[in-house]
DOGUZA-977243 format. One record per residue (C-alpha): residue in one letter; y, z, x. Coordinates in steps of 0.5 Angstrom, whole numbers, plus 500, padded with zeros to 3 digits. Layout:
<pts>
aYZX
...
</pts>
This chain:
<pts>
m077053109
n073051103
s076045100
g075048093
t079055095
s084050098
s085046092
v085052087
s091055092
f095049092
l094049084
k096056083
t102054088
l104048083
l104053077
i108058080
v113053082
a113050075
v114057072
m119059077
g123052075
v122054067
a125060068
w131058073
y132053068
l132058062
f137062066
i142057068
q143055061
k147061060
k151061066
p158058067
q158051070
p163049076
d168046072
g169052067
a165049061
t159053059
a152050058
p150049051
s145054049
h141049045
t139042048
h141038042
e148038040
a152033035
a154027038
p162025037
r162022030
d168017032
a167014039
r174011039
s177019039
r173020046
p177019052
s174014057
a168016060
a167017067
p162012071
a155015070
k153018077
v147014080
f141019082
d138018089
t131017087
d129015094
r132021097
m128025092
m122022094
m123023101
f124030099
a117030095
a113027101
t116032106
l115038102
g108035100
r106034107
a108042108
y104044103
g098040105
c099043112
g099050109
y107052110
r110054104
p117051104
e120055098
e127055100
e127047101
l124047094
a129051091
r134047094
t131041092
r131043085
t138046085
w140038088
l136035082
d139040077
a146039079
s145031079
l142030073
s143034066
p138039066
g134038059
t135030059
k130025059
e132023065
h132030068
q125031066
a122025068
h125025075
l122033076
h116030074
e116025079
l118030084
l112035083
e107029082
g110026089
i109033092
k102034089
n099027091
t103028098
a100035099
e093032097
q093026102
q095031108
r090035106
e085030106
g087027113
k090021109
s097022112
t099019119
y103025120
s100031124
c102038122
a106039128
d110032126
v111036119
e113042122
i118038126
s120034119
l121041115
k126043121
t130037122
t131034115
t138035112
w136038105
p141039100
</pts>
């Protein structure tokens, strides 16, 4: 396969994934949240004026960046081998959105890190710079515990 065509195909796939993510994000903003509250229609809400009137906040969740990068590496290798793990990517994106509030700087940074990880690992796999064969990647796709 021509590497120029492969590169264009991969970039098209990433662009489609990014567009799907934006569309999904816009769609989910109007959905009720699991706790019964609805998501804000605007990403910027006024902060409470008096912090003393707020109930004590629960400790912040710790996001598992290592797990996210493991998913990115597995997905990237799969794309590099020509697989299209759309379901696994969607599950990873749903997990990311459930773990971090969509629209926040932290969410955006982790989403960017996820997509860059997928892209870089796919390029390494395609260029033969990975220690994983495509047979290994296929097994990994099937045995990874996806969120």
